[in-house]
N, C-alpha and C positions, 0 to 999 in steps of 0.2 A: 766805637765812637758814636757819643751822643750828637745831635744836630745842633745845639749848640755851640761843642767843643768845635766840630765842622767849619761852623762857621766863622769861628775865631780864628783858625789855624787859614781858614781859607782868607778872609780878613787880611793878616799877618801876611801872608804871599804875596799879596796882592801891593801891599803896603812894598814891598823887596823889590818887585816887578815894576814898582813906579821907578828904581835906578839905574835900571839897567840901561843897553842901550836899544832904543827901539827903532832906528836907521831912518826909513822913510816913513812911518808911524809916528812920528816923535811929534809930530802938529797934532794927532790924536790921541796922544796916550790919555792925557786924563780925562779925556771925555770916554774914552774905552773902559779903563779902570773905576772911575763912576760909576758909570753904568751897568759895568759886573759887581759892583757893589751892590749898587741900588737892588739888581735881580737876588744877589744873597740876601740882604735885608728883607726883601717880599716873599720870599720862600720860595724863589726860583732858584737853588744852587745847581740843579742840573742842565737850567739853559745857562747858569752861569758858567760853569764849568766847560759847556761845549765852545761858549762864545769867546772864553779868552783861550782856549785850545789853540781856536780856529784865527784869531787876532794874531799870538803869539807865532804861528806859522806862518800865516800872508804875511808878517812886516819883517819875518827869517829874523826874530830878536833870538839872542843866544840867551838859554838857559842852562843853569848848572844840572849835575846830573842830582843833586839835593832838590832843587827844584822841581823836576821830572819827577823824582820820587814821591813827593808833594802830591801832586797832581794825581799821579798811579793810586795813593792811600784814599783820595777825595773819590775818584772812580770808583773804587772798589766799595767804598762805604755808600755810595750811592747805588750800588748793583749796576753800573754803567760797562758797557763791553769795551776791551781795550784798544777798539778803533775810535774811541773818543779820543785817545791820547797819544798813539802808538806811532804816529805820522810825527809826533816832537822828536822822536830819536833822529832826525835829522838836523835838528835846531841844535842839540846840547854841546856845550863848548867844553 
């Protein structure tokens, strides 16, 4: 997967995540997603993925198996370790 395709899919995932229940993070969801998108658009997809994974976990956002699979694809494409996302298994609904 080339970087443009990765960015496009990552931004699509962020759009989807805007619609899920962020529970205690609902007041910050726009900031989190905008910040993540800015990181992607400024050539920092690794930091963006680390940040979104941490925020999803911190706010116990229920994600789907499909969301997690997409995150795994991104991590693999960026040569990141499973430690980037493996803790998200706890919040898959």
